[in-house]
C-alpha positions in Angstrom: -11.5 -7.3 10.4 -13.9 -10.2 10.1 -16.8 -8.1 11.3 -16.0 -5.3 8.8 -15.5 -7.7 5.9 -18.7 -9.7 6.7 -20.7 -6.5 7.0 -19.4 -5.2 3.6 -20.0 -8.6 2.0 -23.6 -8.9 3.3 -24.3 -5.4 2.1 -22.9 -6.2 -1.4 -24.8 -9.5 -1.5 -28.0 -7.8 -0.7 -27.3 -5.2 -3.3 -26.4 -7.9 -5.8 -29.6 -9.7 -5.2 -31.6 -6.5 -5.7 -29.5 -5.7 -8.8 -30.4 -9.1 -10.3 -34.1 -8.5 -9.6 -33.9 -5.0 -11.2 -32.3 -6.6 -14.4 -35.0 -9.3 -14.4 -37.9 -6.9 -13.8 -36.8 -4.2 -16.2 -35.5 -5.9 -19.4 -36.3 -2.7 -21.4 -33.5 -0.7 -19.7 -30.3 -0.4 -21.5 -26.8 -0.2 -19.9 -23.9 1.3 -21.8 -20.4 1.3 -20.4 -17.4 3.3 -21.7 -14.1 1.9 -20.5 -10.5 1.8 -21.3 -7.2 3.4 -20.2 -7.1 7.0 -19.2 -7.1 9.7 -21.9 -9.2 7.9 -24.5 -12.2 10.2 -24.2 -14.5 7.9 -22.2 -16.1 10.8 -20.4 -16.5 12.8 -23.6 -18.1 9.9 -25.4 -20.3 9.0 -22.4 -21.6 12.6 -22.2 -22.1 12.8 -26.0 -24.0 9.5 -26.1 -26.2 10.5 -23.2 -26.9 13.9 -24.8 -27.8 12.3 -28.1 -30.1 9.7 -26.5 -31.8 12.4 -24.5 -32.4 14.4 -27.7 -34.1 11.3 -29.1 -36.6 11.4 -26.2 -34.9 8.7 -24.1 -34.7 9.2 -20.3 -30.9 9.0 -19.6 -28.6 9.0 -16.6 -24.9 9.4 -17.3 -22.7 8.7 -14.3 -19.1 8.4 -13.3 -17.2 7.1 -10.3 -13.9 8.4 -11.5 -12.7 11.2 -9.2 -10.9 12.7 -12.2 -14.0 12.6 -14.4 -15.1 15.8 -15.8 -18.9 15.5 -16.3 -19.1 18.6 -14.2 -16.8 20.4 -16.6 -18.6 19.1 -19.7 -22.0 20.1 -18.5 -20.8 23.3 -16.9 -22.3 22.7 -13.4 -21.0 21.1 -10.2 -22.6 17.7 -9.9 -20.0 15.9 -7.8 -21.6 14.0 -4.9 -25.1 15.6 -5.5 -27.0 12.6 -6.8 -28.7 12.8 -10.2 -28.7 16.4 -11.5 -31.0 17.4 -14.4 -28.9 18.8 -17.2 -31.6 19.2 -19.9 -34.9 17.5 -20.6 -34.5 13.7 -20.4 -30.8 13.9 -19.3 -29.4 13.6 -15.7 -25.8 13.4 -14.8 -24.1 12.1 -11.6 -20.5 12.0 -10.3 -20.3 9.6 -7.4 -18.4 10.4 -4.3 -16.9 7.1 -3.2 -15.3 8.7 -0.1 -18.7 9.5 1.3 -19.7 5.8 1.0 -16.5 4.7 2.7 -17.2 7.1 5.6 -20.7 5.6 5.8 -19.2 2.1 6.0 -16.8 3.3 8.7 -19.6 4.8 10.7 -21.7 1.6 10.4 -18.7 -0.3 11.8 -18.3 2.2 14.7 -22.0 1.9 15.6 -21.9 -1.9 15.5 -18.8 -1.9 17.9 -20.5 0.5 20.3 -23.8 -1.5 20.3 -22.1 -4.9 20.5 -19.8 -4.0 23.4 -22.0 -1.4 25.1 -19.3 1.3 24.8 -19.7 5.0 24.8 -16.8 5.5 22.4 -14.7 3.4 20.1 -11.2 2.7 21.7 -8.4 4.6 20.0 -6.6 1.5 18.6 -9.8 0.3 17.0 -10.5 3.8 15.6 -7.0 3.9 14.1 -7.7 0.6 12.4 -11.1 1.9 11.1 -9.4 5.0 9.7 -6.7 2.9 8.0 -9.3 0.9 6.1 -10.2 4.0 3.9 -6.8 3.5 2.2 -7.6 -0.1 1.2 -8.4 -0.5 -2.5 -11.0 -3.1 -1.7 -12.9 -0.6 0.4 -13.0 1.9 -2.5 -14.1 -0.9 -4.9 -16.8 -2.0 -2.6 -18.0 1.6 -2.2 -18.1 2.1 -6.0 -19.9 -1.2 -6.5 -22.5 -0.3 -3.9 -23.0 3.2 -5.5 -23.6 1.7 -8.9 -26.0 -0.9 -7.5 -27.9 1.9 -5.7 -28.1 4.0 -8.9 -29.4 1.1 -11.0 -31.9 -0.1 -8.3 -33.3 3.3 -7.4 -33.4 4.9 -10.9 -36.0 4.8 -13.5 -34.2 5.7 -16.7 -34.3 4.2 -20.2 -30.5 4.3 -20.5 -27.7 4.2 -17.9 -24.5 5.4 -19.4 -21.5 4.4 -17.1 -18.3 6.3 -17.5 -15.9 3.7 -16.0 -12.7 4.5 -14.1 -9.5 4.1 -16.2 -8.6 0.5 -16.6 -5.2 -1.1 -16.9 -4.6 -2.7 -20.3 -5.2 -6.2 -18.9 -8.5 -5.2 -17.3 -9.6 -3.5 -20.5 -8.8 -6.7 -22.4 -10.9 -8.8 -19.9 -13.8 -6.4 -20.2 -13.6 -6.4 -24.0 -13.6 -10.2 -24.1 -16.9 -10.3 -22.1 -18.8 -7.7 -24.1 -21.9 -8.6 -26.0 -23.9 -7.2 -28.8 -26.6 -4.7 -27.8 -29.0 -6.9 -29.7 -28.2 -10.1 -27.9 
């Protein structure tokens, strides 16, 4: 457990450091997040905003980590887990597959165990534990965070439109209390 958590924390720390550098080095980039409880139209507004900005000549990525998100439906093409997909000039859309990131974490742990102990295969009781970690909410949150960090660090867009997962009312209130004006 300690090894797995440490590996995940180190990966996130590295990503956070890179993310801070990206924010510092690219102050011209804009980040727009649509959040709130389910059923409010976050995905619709995310897609519409991205479309409008693209029509204004801005290079835009709209992305979602919500497995129930319907960017694929809105744009009438399957974009789930395929990275940024060009929709029209200046507009890309992406639906993140958090499960693939969780599997990558699990494989990384397996390889570390094999290397560390010189084993040919992971013992079954450890494999069972590794498999059980995929059900942990923290694992999914970490995968989502790392996905978003990768998108922002690797992309070169004027606007990043983030369609958030549905938030509980208390989480939505916390997010609203920390918002800031787009002009400062």
